[in-house]
PLY file of the C-alpha trace (Angstrom):
ply
format ascii 1.0
element vertex 81
property float x
property float y
property float z
element edge 80
property int vertex1
property int vertex2
end_header
-20.05 -0.97 13.35
-19.63 -1.31 17.12
-17.96 -4.56 18.10
-17.14 -5.54 14.51
-13.82 -7.24 13.86
-12.07 -5.41 11.04
-8.96 -7.01 9.59
-6.26 -4.75 8.21
-2.51 -5.01 7.86
-0.71 -1.68 7.46
2.94 -1.31 6.53
4.54 2.14 6.47
8.02 3.14 5.30
9.81 6.45 5.64
11.56 7.36 2.39
13.73 10.24 1.18
11.76 13.26 0.02
10.67 13.17 -3.61
10.26 16.97 -3.71
13.43 17.49 -5.76
12.78 14.53 -8.08
9.04 15.02 -8.60
9.33 14.61 -12.38
10.31 10.94 -12.01
7.07 10.24 -10.10
8.77 7.47 -8.10
6.16 7.42 -5.30
3.34 7.15 -7.83
5.16 4.33 -9.63
5.61 2.37 -6.38
2.00 2.95 -5.48
0.86 1.62 -8.84
3.10 -1.46 -8.65
1.97 -2.47 -5.16
-1.67 -1.36 -5.47
-2.35 -2.80 -8.94
-5.15 -5.36 -8.90
-4.78 -6.84 -12.39
-3.42 -10.20 -13.59
-0.01 -11.23 -12.21
-0.13 -8.54 -9.50
0.67 -8.91 -5.82
-3.05 -8.58 -5.11
-4.03 -11.31 -7.59
-1.56 -13.69 -5.90
-2.92 -12.87 -2.44
-6.48 -13.46 -3.64
-5.53 -16.71 -5.42
-3.95 -18.00 -2.20
-7.03 -16.92 -0.21
-5.00 -14.45 1.86
-6.57 -11.04 1.11
-9.73 -9.34 -0.10
-8.39 -5.85 -0.86
-5.16 -3.85 -1.16
-4.30 -0.17 -1.17
-1.03 1.76 -1.40
0.09 5.35 -1.59
2.57 7.97 -0.54
2.51 11.40 1.02
5.09 14.07 1.73
5.52 14.78 5.43
7.01 17.48 7.63
7.18 20.27 5.08
8.44 17.88 2.36
11.43 16.67 4.44
10.54 13.02 3.77
7.92 10.85 2.10
5.83 8.20 3.76
4.87 5.16 1.68
2.20 2.76 2.89
0.60 -0.50 1.85
-2.66 -1.60 3.47
-4.04 -5.09 3.00
-7.41 -6.52 4.00
-6.46 -10.06 5.00
-8.84 -12.97 5.11
-9.00 -15.06 8.26
-6.36 -17.33 6.68
-4.21 -14.33 5.72
-4.36 -12.88 9.21
0 1
1 2
2 3
3 4
4 5
5 6
6 7
7 8
8 9
9 10
10 11
11 12
12 13
13 14
14 15
15 16
16 17
17 18
18 19
19 20
20 21
21 22
22 23
23 24
24 25
25 26
26 27
27 28
28 29
29 30
30 31
31 32
32 33
33 34
34 35
35 36
36 37
37 38
38 39
39 40
40 41
41 42
42 43
43 44
44 45
45 46
46 47
47 48
48 49
49 50
50 51
51 52
52 53
53 54
54 55
55 56
56 57
57 58
58 59
59 60
60 61
61 62
62 63
63 64
64 65
65 66
66 67
67 68
68 69
69 70
70 71
71 72
72 73
73 74
74 75
75 76
76 77
77 78
78 79
79 80
């Protein structure tokens, strides 16, 4: 939408590669913990406080699996911005 104001907070961390420890599924675990939208989650607290309307998290291997990149994206409300 041209001229629309879209609110988004993005946080990105560089992490050691999970290529050699793929069985532990650490990146997927972190993604689930931060992206979970159920009771007592980070998201439920942000919504309760009127600070956010959505949340997303995930990880990806970068540069031929030399490191992972983990990100959390939040759609803040006007108050949360």
